[in-house]
C-alpha positions in Angstrom: -104.2 -57.2 10.4 -101.6 -60.0 9.4 -98.3 -60.3 11.2 -95.6 -58.5 9.1 -93.0 -61.2 10.1 -94.6 -64.6 9.5 -97.7 -63.5 7.5 -99.8 -66.0 9.5 -100.6 -64.7 12.9 -102.5 -61.6 14.0 -100.4 -58.5 14.3 -100.3 -56.4 17.5 -101.0 -52.7 17.1 -99.3 -50.3 19.4 -100.3 -46.6 19.6 -96.6 -45.4 19.6 -94.8 -48.1 17.6 -97.6 -49.0 15.1 -97.9 -52.5 13.7 -95.8 -55.2 15.6 -95.3 -58.9 14.9 -97.6 -61.5 16.5 -96.9 -62.8 20.0 -95.3 -66.1 18.6 -92.9 -64.2 16.4 -91.8 -61.9 19.2 -91.3 -65.0 21.4 -89.3 -66.7 18.5 -87.2 -63.5 18.0 -86.3 -63.3 21.7 -84.8 -66.8 21.6 -82.5 -66.1 18.6 -78.9 -65.7 19.5 -77.1 -62.5 18.7 -73.6 -62.5 17.2 -70.9 -61.3 19.6 -68.9 -59.9 16.6 -70.0 -56.9 14.6 -70.7 -57.5 10.9 -67.8 -56.9 8.5 -69.0 -55.2 5.2 -65.8 -55.5 3.1 -64.8 -57.6 0.2 -62.3 -60.4 0.3 -59.7 -58.4 -1.6 -59.8 -55.7 1.0 -59.4 -58.3 3.8 -56.4 -59.8 2.0 -54.8 -56.4 1.5 -55.3 -55.6 5.2 -53.4 -58.9 6.0 -50.7 -58.1 3.6 -50.1 -54.5 4.8 -50.8 -55.2 8.5 -47.5 -53.6 9.6 -48.3 -50.4 7.7 -51.8 -50.2 9.2 -50.9 -50.7 12.8 -50.4 -47.4 14.8 -46.9 -46.2 15.7 -47.7 -46.5 19.4 -50.0 -48.2 21.9 -51.2 -46.0 24.8 -48.2 -43.7 24.4 -45.6 -46.6 24.2 -43.6 -46.4 21.0 -43.6 -49.6 18.9 -40.1 -51.1 18.5 -41.2 -52.9 15.3 -42.1 -49.5 13.7 -38.8 -48.1 15.0 -36.9 -51.0 13.4 -38.6 -50.4 10.0 -38.4 -46.6 9.9 -35.6 -45.6 12.3 -35.0 -43.2 15.1 -34.8 -40.2 12.8 -38.4 -40.7 11.6 -39.5 -41.1 15.3 -37.9 -37.8 16.2 -39.6 -36.2 13.3 -42.9 -37.5 14.7 -42.2 -35.9 18.0 -40.9 -38.8 20.1 -38.1 -38.0 22.6 -34.7 -39.8 22.9 -36.0 -41.4 26.1 -39.2 -42.7 24.4 -37.1 -44.1 21.6 -34.7 -45.8 24.0 -37.7 -47.4 25.9 -39.5 -48.5 22.8 -40.8 -52.1 22.9 -42.9 -54.4 20.7 -46.4 -53.3 21.6 -48.2 -55.2 18.9 -46.7 -58.7 19.6 -49.9 -60.1 21.1 -51.8 -59.2 17.9 -51.1 -62.1 15.5 -53.3 -61.1 12.6 -55.5 -58.3 11.4 -58.4 -60.7 11.5 -58.7 -63.2 14.3 -58.8 -66.8 13.3 -62.3 -67.4 14.6 -63.8 -64.9 12.1 
């Protein structure tokens, strides 16, 4: 049986897995580098919209700490409606300052 990958070598047959690529293809596949980033299956227009509306997409808090940027945009009244206490509103800080963009520059 011919290798299903290269169509040149002899395929290996396993009782459990069935037809496998030849030994050379398996060796070649092991040497391939895997991407450290997961694939992104979105269009460019969606990526642009995510960048434009970044402030609206970010969560209101990070690990329970209220975001001061959100508080500046929507006010303390909205935060109280969402269930935050006066103490939490007083101690709010900019929790998303370290995140510059929705998509990192290396992507």
